[in-house]
PLY file of the C-alpha trace (Angstrom):
ply
format ascii 1.0
element vertex 103
property float x
property float y
property float z
element edge 102
property int vertex1
property int vertex2
end_header
107.59 167.80 126.42
104.17 166.18 126.71
103.58 164.06 129.79
102.48 160.49 129.11
99.50 158.84 130.77
101.91 156.55 132.62
103.91 159.51 133.92
100.77 161.27 135.06
99.52 158.11 136.81
102.88 157.69 138.54
102.77 161.31 139.73
99.25 160.88 141.13
100.21 157.56 142.77
103.17 159.23 144.46
100.94 162.08 145.68
98.40 159.59 147.09
101.08 157.60 148.92
102.61 160.78 150.28
99.28 162.09 151.56
98.47 158.74 153.22
101.93 158.65 154.79
101.52 162.14 156.20
98.02 161.31 157.49
99.27 158.13 159.19
101.48 160.07 161.60
100.23 162.01 164.60
101.25 165.54 165.55
104.21 164.27 167.58
105.56 162.15 164.72
104.37 158.82 166.12
102.53 156.37 163.91
98.75 156.77 164.17
96.75 153.98 165.85
94.64 153.55 162.69
94.86 154.72 159.10
92.57 157.59 158.09
89.13 155.95 157.95
85.87 157.18 156.51
83.35 157.04 153.69
83.87 158.08 150.08
80.98 159.14 147.85
82.42 157.99 144.53
82.06 154.22 144.88
78.29 154.41 145.24
77.07 157.72 143.83
79.65 158.74 141.21
78.47 162.16 139.92
74.94 161.66 141.25
75.98 162.59 144.81
73.98 165.32 146.56
74.30 167.29 149.78
71.53 165.11 151.26
73.49 161.93 150.42
76.58 163.28 152.18
74.61 164.33 155.27
72.92 160.89 155.39
76.32 159.16 155.19
77.69 161.31 158.02
74.61 160.58 160.14
74.99 156.85 159.41
78.65 156.88 160.51
77.58 158.34 163.85
74.38 156.35 164.45
75.99 153.01 163.53
78.85 153.54 165.99
81.50 153.74 163.28
82.45 157.28 164.34
83.20 156.02 167.85
85.76 153.54 166.49
87.60 155.99 164.26
85.65 156.49 161.03
85.79 160.27 160.97
86.04 161.30 157.30
83.21 161.83 154.83
84.89 162.48 151.48
82.98 164.11 148.65
85.17 162.70 145.92
84.03 164.60 142.85
81.13 166.38 141.19
80.41 168.82 144.03
82.06 171.68 142.21
80.38 174.19 139.94
82.00 176.97 137.96
84.88 179.26 138.91
84.20 182.93 139.42
86.26 185.80 137.96
88.81 185.42 140.79
89.24 181.71 140.05
87.40 180.49 143.17
85.47 177.25 142.67
81.87 177.39 143.85
79.61 174.43 144.66
77.03 173.34 142.13
73.24 173.36 142.58
73.31 169.97 144.36
75.44 171.49 147.18
73.79 174.76 148.17
75.54 175.06 151.56
79.02 173.58 151.19
80.30 175.25 154.40
77.31 173.90 156.31
77.86 170.43 154.84
81.36 170.33 156.32
0 1
1 2
2 3
3 4
4 5
5 6
6 7
7 8
8 9
9 10
10 11
11 12
12 13
13 14
14 15
15 16
16 17
17 18
18 19
19 20
20 21
21 22
22 23
23 24
24 25
25 26
26 27
27 28
28 29
29 30
30 31
31 32
32 33
33 34
34 35
35 36
36 37
37 38
38 39
39 40
40 41
41 42
42 43
43 44
44 45
45 46
46 47
47 48
48 49
49 50
50 51
51 52
52 53
53 54
54 55
55 56
56 57
57 58
58 59
59 60
60 61
61 62
62 63
63 64
64 65
65 66
66 67
67 68
68 69
69 70
70 71
71 72
72 73
73 74
74 75
75 76
76 77
77 78
78 79
79 80
80 81
81 82
82 83
83 84
84 85
85 86
86 87
87 88
88 89
89 90
90 91
91 92
92 93
93 94
94 95
95 96
96 97
97 98
98 99
99 100
100 101
101 102
């Protein structure tokens, strides 16, 4: 049976809500003081994001004081990935030469 676009959207919405719910609780099961806060590359860069853009965003979170008040995530939303190798492992594309170092 083929999944409809509405069914797929509902499944992704459920996954997003579940992941935010899990992230909102601390290790001891108490509600976190703040929701997960950070910066996401997609809204500004779309697929034009580079390693330098991500590093600049992380530096800006720290230098502006946002890190000190809880903005701790820098999310590379999409377009960082290159091709999969023979084992199925995704490798970064040419715009992200040092993905481990970026993180």
